[in-house]
C-alpha positions in Angstrom: 10.7 4.1 -22.8 13.8 2.4 -22.6 13.9 -1.0 -21.0 16.1 -1.7 -17.8 16.9 -5.0 -15.8 15.8 -6.0 -12.6 17.5 -8.6 -10.2 15.6 -10.5 -8.1 16.4 -12.2 -4.9 14.0 -14.1 -2.6 14.3 -13.9 1.3 12.5 -15.2 4.2 9.4 -13.1 4.9 10.3 -13.2 8.7 12.9 -10.5 7.9 10.5 -7.7 6.8 10.3 -6.0 10.0 14.2 -5.7 10.3 14.5 -4.8 6.8 12.1 -1.9 7.2 14.0 -0.8 10.0 17.1 -0.7 8.4 15.5 1.0 5.3 14.7 4.0 7.8 17.9 4.0 9.9 20.7 5.4 7.8 23.4 4.5 10.4 22.4 0.8 9.7 22.7 0.7 5.8 25.7 -1.0 4.4 26.1 -3.3 7.6 25.8 -7.2 7.6 23.5 -7.6 10.6 21.8 -10.8 11.8 17.9 -10.8 10.9 15.8 -10.8 13.7 12.1 -11.4 14.3 9.5 -10.4 16.9 6.5 -12.5 17.9 3.9 -11.7 20.3 2.7 -14.1 23.1 -1.0 -14.3 22.2 -1.5 -15.5 18.7 -4.9 -13.7 18.5 -3.0 -10.3 18.6 -2.0 -10.1 14.8 -0.4 -7.0 13.1 -2.3 -4.9 11.0 0.1 -1.7 10.5 3.8 -0.9 11.0 5.4 2.6 11.3 9.1 3.2 11.2 10.4 6.6 12.8 12.9 7.7 10.2 15.0 9.6 12.5 16.1 6.5 14.6 14.7 3.5 13.2 12.2 2.6 16.1 9.5 0.3 15.0 5.6 1.0 15.9 3.2 -1.9 15.3 -0.5 -1.7 15.2 -2.1 -5.0 16.4 -5.3 -6.4 17.7 -5.5 -4.7 21.3 -2.2 -3.6 21.4 0.2 -1.0 20.1 4.0 -2.0 20.3 7.0 -0.1 20.4 10.2 -1.7 19.1 13.9 -0.8 18.7 15.7 -1.1 15.4 16.6 -4.5 16.7 13.1 -5.5 17.3 13.3 -5.4 21.2 10.0 -4.4 22.9 10.8 -0.7 24.3 6.8 -0.1 25.2 3.6 -1.4 24.9 0.0 0.0 25.1 -3.3 -1.9 25.5 -6.1 -0.6 23.4 -8.9 -3.3 23.9 -10.8 -5.2 24.2 -13.9 -2.9 25.1 -17.6 -3.3 25.7 -18.9 -2.3 22.5 -21.5 -2.7 19.6 -20.8 -1.2 16.2 -24.5 0.0 15.8 -23.9 2.4 18.8 -23.8 5.8 17.2 -22.8 7.7 19.0 -20.5 5.2 21.1 -21.7 4.0 24.4 -19.0 5.9 26.0 -20.7 9.4 24.9 -24.2 8.3 25.5 -26.1 5.1 26.5 -26.8 2.8 23.7 -29.8 0.5 23.6 -27.9 -2.1 21.7 -26.5 -5.1 23.6 -22.8 -4.7 24.4 -20.3 -7.6 24.0 -16.4 -7.6 24.8 -15.0 -6.3 21.3 -11.5 -6.7 20.1 -10.0 -3.4 19.1 -8.3 -3.8 15.7 -5.8 -1.2 14.7 -7.0 0.6 11.7 -4.6 3.6 11.3 -1.1 4.1 12.6 0.6 7.5 11.9 3.8 9.2 13.2 3.3 12.9 14.2 6.8 14.0 14.5 6.2 17.7 15.0 4.4 17.0 18.3 6.4 13.8 19.2 3.0 11.5 19.4 1.7 8.3 17.7 -2.1 8.5 15.9 -3.4 5.1 16.8 -7.0 4.6 15.6 -9.0 1.4 16.3 -12.1 -0.4 15.3 -14.1 0.1 18.6 -16.2 3.1 19.3 -16.7 4.2 15.7 -13.2 4.6 15.0 -12.0 6.4 18.0 -8.2 7.4 18.0 -5.7 7.6 21.0 -2.7 9.9 20.8 0.3 8.4 22.4 3.6 9.7 23.3 6.2 8.3 21.1 8.7 7.9 23.6 6.8 5.4 26.1 3.3 5.1 24.6 1.9 7.0 27.4 -1.7 8.1 26.4 -1.8 12.0 25.7 -5.4 12.3 24.7 -8.4 10.3 23.4 -10.9 12.9 21.9 -14.3 11.2 21.8 -17.0 13.5 22.4 -17.8 15.2 19.2 -19.0 13.5 16.1 -15.8 14.4 14.1 -13.9 12.2 16.6 -15.4 9.0 15.2 -13.3 8.4 12.0 -14.9 5.2 10.7 -17.3 2.6 11.5 -16.1 -0.2 9.2 -14.4 -2.8 11.0 -11.8 -4.2 8.5 -8.0 -3.5 9.5 -7.1 -1.9 6.2 -10.2 0.4 5.7 -8.6 3.7 6.8 -5.6 5.6 5.4 -4.2 9.0 6.6 -1.8 11.5 5.7 -0.5 14.2 7.9 0.5 17.6 6.5 2.7 19.8 8.3 3.6 23.6 7.4 6.8 24.5 7.6 6.7 27.7 9.6 4.5 26.1 12.3 2.1 29.0 12.1 -0.6 26.9 10.7 -2.4 24.0 12.6 -1.2 20.8 11.1 -3.8 18.8 9.2 -4.8 15.3 8.9 -6.3 13.9 5.5 -8.2 10.6 6.3 -10.0 8.4 3.8 -12.2 5.6 5.0 -14.6 2.7 3.5 -18.0 4.1 4.8 -19.1 0.6 5.5 -22.7 1.4 4.5 -23.0 4.4 6.8 -22.3 7.6 4.6 -24.8 9.5 6.7 -22.0 9.3 9.5 -18.7 9.2 8.0 -17.3 11.1 4.8 -15.4 9.1 2.7 -12.4 11.5 2.7 -11.8 14.5 4.8 -9.3 17.2 6.1 -9.1 17.4 10.0 -7.3 19.7 12.2 -4.4 18.0 14.0 -4.1 20.4 17.0 -0.9 20.7 19.1 -2.7 19.9 22.3 -3.7 16.4 22.4 -6.8 17.1 24.4 -8.0 20.2 22.5 -11.5 20.8 21.9 -11.0 21.1 18.1 -8.8 18.0 17.7 -10.0 16.4 14.2 -12.5 19.2 13.7 -13.2 19.6 9.9 -10.6 22.3 8.6 -13.8 24.1 7.4 -17.3 23.5 7.8 -20.3 25.7 7.3 -24.0 24.8 6.2 -23.1 24.3 2.5 -19.3 23.5 2.2 -16.8 21.4 4.2 -13.4 20.0 3.9 -15.1 16.5 3.1 -16.5 14.1 0.3 -19.4 12.3 1.2 -21.0 9.1 -0.8 -24.3 10.4 -2.1 -27.5 8.4 -1.2 -28.4 8.2 -4.8 -25.1 6.4 -5.4 -26.4 3.3 -3.2 -29.6 3.5 -5.5 -27.4 2.6 -8.5 -25.2 0.1 -6.7 -26.4 -0.8 -3.1 -23.2 -2.0 -1.8 -21.0 0.7 -3.2 -17.8 1.8 -1.1 -14.4 3.0 -1.7 -11.5 0.9 -0.5 -8.5 3.1 0.0 -5.1 1.4 -0.4 -2.5 4.0 0.2 -2.0 7.8 0.7 0.9 10.1 0.6 1.8 13.9 0.2 4.2 15.2 -2.4 4.5 18.8 -3.2 1.4 20.9 -3.0 -0.7 17.8 -3.1 -2.1 15.0 -1.1 -3.1 11.8 -3.0 -4.7 8.4 -2.2 -4.7 5.4 -4.1 -8.4 3.6 -4.3 -10.1 0.4 -5.5 -13.8 1.3 -6.4 -16.6 -0.3 -8.1 -17.7 0.9 -11.3 -20.9 2.9 -11.8 -23.5 2.1 -14.3 -27.2 2.3 -15.2 -29.7 0.7 -12.8 -30.0 -3.1 -14.3 -26.7 -3.0 -16.0 -24.0 -5.5 -16.0 -22.7 -6.1 -12.7 -24.9 -4.2 -10.7 -27.4 -6.7 -9.3 -28.2 -10.1 -8.0 -25.2 -12.6 -8.1 -23.2 -10.7 -10.8 -19.7 -10.0 -9.9 -18.8 -6.3 -9.4 -16.2 -4.7 -11.7 -13.8 -2.6 -10.1 -11.6 0.2 -11.2 -8.2 1.4 -9.6 -8.2 5.2 -9.2 -5.7 7.9 -7.8 -7.4 10.8 -5.8 -5.5 14.2 -5.8 -6.5 17.0 -3.5 -4.5 20.4 -2.9 -3.2 20.4 0.9 -4.6 24.0 1.2 -8.1 23.5 -0.3 -10.4 23.8 2.6 -13.6 23.4 0.3 -12.1 20.6 -1.9 -12.7 22.3 -4.9 -9.5 20.6 -6.2 -10.8 16.8 -5.7 -9.7 14.9 -8.9 -9.8 11.2 -9.9 -7.6 9.4 -12.2 -7.7 5.6 -13.2 -4.5 3.7 -13.1 -3.7 0.3 -14.8 -0.8 -1.7 -16.1 -0.2 -4.0 -19.0 2.5 -6.7 -19.3 3.0 -9.5 -21.6 -0.5 -9.1 -23.4 -2.2 -9.2 -19.9 -4.0 -6.5 -18.3 -3.7 -5.7 -14.6 -6.3 -3.5 -13.0 -6.8 -4.3 -9.3 -4.7 -2.3 -7.0 -2.9 -4.5 -4.4 -0.4 -2.1 -2.6 1.8 1.1 -3.6 4.6 3.1 -2.4 6.2 6.3 -3.1 9.7 6.8 -3.5 12.4 9.0 -5.2 13.9 7.6 -8.7 17.5 6.4 -8.5 19.9 6.9 -11.6 18.8 4.1 -13.7 15.4 4.2 -13.1 15.3 8.0 -13.5 16.9 7.6 -17.0 14.7 4.8 -18.1 11.6 6.9 -17.1 12.8 10.3 -18.6 12.5 12.0 -15.0 15.0 13.9 -12.8 17.3 12.1 -10.3 15.1 12.2 -6.9 11.9 12.8 -8.7 8.9 10.9 -7.1 7.8 7.9 -8.9 4.9 5.6 -7.6 5.4 2.0 -7.4 2.3 -0.1 -7.7 1.1 -3.7 -7.5 -2.0 -4.7 -9.6 -3.7 -8.1 -9.9 -4.9 -9.4 -13.0 -8.4 -8.7 -14.3 -11.1 -6.4 -13.1 -13.3 -8.2 -10.5 -12.3 -8.3 -6.9 -11.8 -11.9 -5.9 -10.3 -12.0 -2.4 -8.9 -15.4 -1.1 -10.0 -17.5 -4.3 -6.7 -18.7 -5.7 -3.8 -17.2 -6.9 -4.4 -14.3 -9.6 -1.4 -12.9 -11.6 0.1 -9.8 -10.3 2.5 -6.8 -11.8 4.7 -4.3 -10.1 4.5 -1.2 -12.3 6.0 2.3 -12.0 4.4 5.8 -12.5 6.2 9.0 -12.7 4.1 11.2 -10.6 4.7 14.0 -13.2 3.1 11.9 -15.8 -0.1 11.7 -13.5 -0.1 15.3 -12.7 0.4 16.4 -16.3 -2.9 14.2 -17.2 -4.7 15.7 -14.6 -3.6 19.3 -15.8 -4.6 18.4 -19.4 -8.2 17.3 -18.0 -8.8 20.4 -16.0 -7.7 22.6 -19.0 -10.1 20.8 -21.6 -13.0 21.0 -18.8 -12.5 24.7 -18.3 -12.6 25.1 -21.9 -16.2 23.6 -21.6 -15.3 20.1 -23.3 -16.9 17.0 -22.0 -18.6 16.3 -18.7 -17.3 16.2 -15.2 -17.0 12.2 -15.5 -17.4 11.3 -11.9 -20.2 9.2 -11.8 -20.2 7.9 -8.3 -20.3 11.3 -7.0 -22.5 13.2 -9.4 -24.5 10.0 -10.5 -25.6 12.0 -13.6 -23.4 13.3 -16.4 -23.1 17.3 -15.6 -21.4 19.2 -18.5 -17.9 21.1 -18.0 -18.5 24.9 -17.9 -16.3 27.5 -19.9 -14.2 29.7 -18.1 -11.1 32.0 -19.3 -8.5 31.3 -17.0 -4.9 29.8 -16.9 -4.4 26.4 -15.4 -1.2 26.4 -13.8 0.7 23.2 -12.4 -0.8 23.8 -8.9 -4.1 24.8 -9.8 -6.3 24.1 -6.7 -9.9 24.5 -8.6 -13.0 26.7 -8.1 -16.5 26.1 -7.0 -17.2 25.1 -10.7 -16.0 22.1 -12.6 -15.5 20.2 -9.5 -15.2 17.7 -8.2 -13.8 16.1 -11.6 -12.9 12.8 -13.0 -10.6 11.8 -15.7 -11.8 9.2 -18.0 -8.5 8.1 -19.9 -6.5 5.5 -18.0 -2.9 6.3 -17.0 -0.6 3.4 -17.6 2.4 2.5 -15.7 5.6 1.0 -16.7 5.7 -2.6 -15.9 8.7 -3.9 -13.8 7.8 -7.3 -13.4 5.0 -10.0 -13.3 4.3 -12.7 -11.1 1.7 -15.6 -12.0 2.3 -18.1 -9.4 2.9 -16.2 -6.4 0.7 -13.1 -6.1 2.5 -9.8 -4.8 0.6 -8.1 -2.0 2.8 -5.3 -0.7 5.9 -2.9 -1.8 8.1 -0.8 -0.2 11.1 1.1 -2.2 13.8 3.6 -1.6 17.2 4.8 -3.0 20.5 3.6 -1.7 23.7 5.0 -3.4 21.5 6.4 -6.2 20.2 3.0 -7.0 16.3 2.1 -6.9 15.7 -0.7 -4.4 12.0 -2.3 -4.0 11.2 -5.0 -1.6 8.1 -6.9 -2.6 5.9 -9.2 -0.3 4.1 -12.1 -1.7 0.9 -14.1 -0.7 3.2 -17.2 0.1 5.0 -15.3 2.5 8.4 -14.3 0.5 10.1 -11.0 0.3 11.5 -10.3 -3.2 14.4 -7.6 -3.4 14.6 -6.0 -6.7 17.6 -3.7 -7.5 
């Protein structure tokens, strides 16, 4: 592929909120505005999630014990208190449903998921208390429309980390079909309670009985994937860490970081050995209630002789003129920006690791998945999904055509791709690790904003 230049500009990281608001507010693009900041009065109310209304530039912040609505200029318009609450993470179901024998303590509610539901003009805000209960808040003033909590489907995650849940809302254009929430979560050692990925009904009525119910669920099949107990026999602390999610075309995608599987007693599986991780993309069809379309493909990048394998952040955006030409795709075609750190072992907070920003044409990933589906349905190889199947299961031969939007059958599924898809490196950084990325197109030019470990915001054009 042709090489292309990228110019870098370092900005103060405190400009991040204003920059993101401006990106989503077309009427403000191209103006020379003074950068503003927003600080909370309580230093313990740290931020974990940000969502920007693409129609008006309003900014929603998920924080500890608080949800904030800000104007595009970062003035507070509304707030909603979410905690603290009397809780114990061992209470299942939560004590708000039935009495709990565990001691309750005043517990901070860390925002774990913040999504804009445009069709119903509401904000989906899920926290860390009560096993991941979600509030549905009115976009206008953050008034609570509903807080479903009486069914097991209402508890989305028992994992307490702020970055442990990723969600994607799928709306159908005609409005006749109920919208869906695809939600993926680290299970935190409790796979019997929480599927690692599932599809839920997003009812129009925020207090509806069926809110967050599985799209499909019978005795044998459901719209979910659970980590099998056999997996924990091989890797006792196995979990999938979800980094980013998005919808494009007929599919929903999640970017993950997960431990490599192996045989018991193998390298990196026991004692004090460091776990080896793999970055993978998960793809599902939007309209697949049985999850027969579940496919995983490993992603990575290489630059200057160094390998970058640990996914840190990602963002989907259309390709501008120069980027589309360099990648050999159409103008406006979806590309995936991804930041990887160097190596294969997940070391958090132990010094600076080299990092790279790489880009993947989404078409390239889908083509690789299609080729893998075609080969498996010719009976070639195994399903290659060690964490879900634990043992090798041969692909079964079937005479059918695998088209671009093929959504699977109740055979050869779920499926893994063994060959890694490599991204095109845009830049690397050895001294200040890149940790976040957002991108968009302005006047047919691709722009990317990268946040670093030392609090810098780099603009790439």
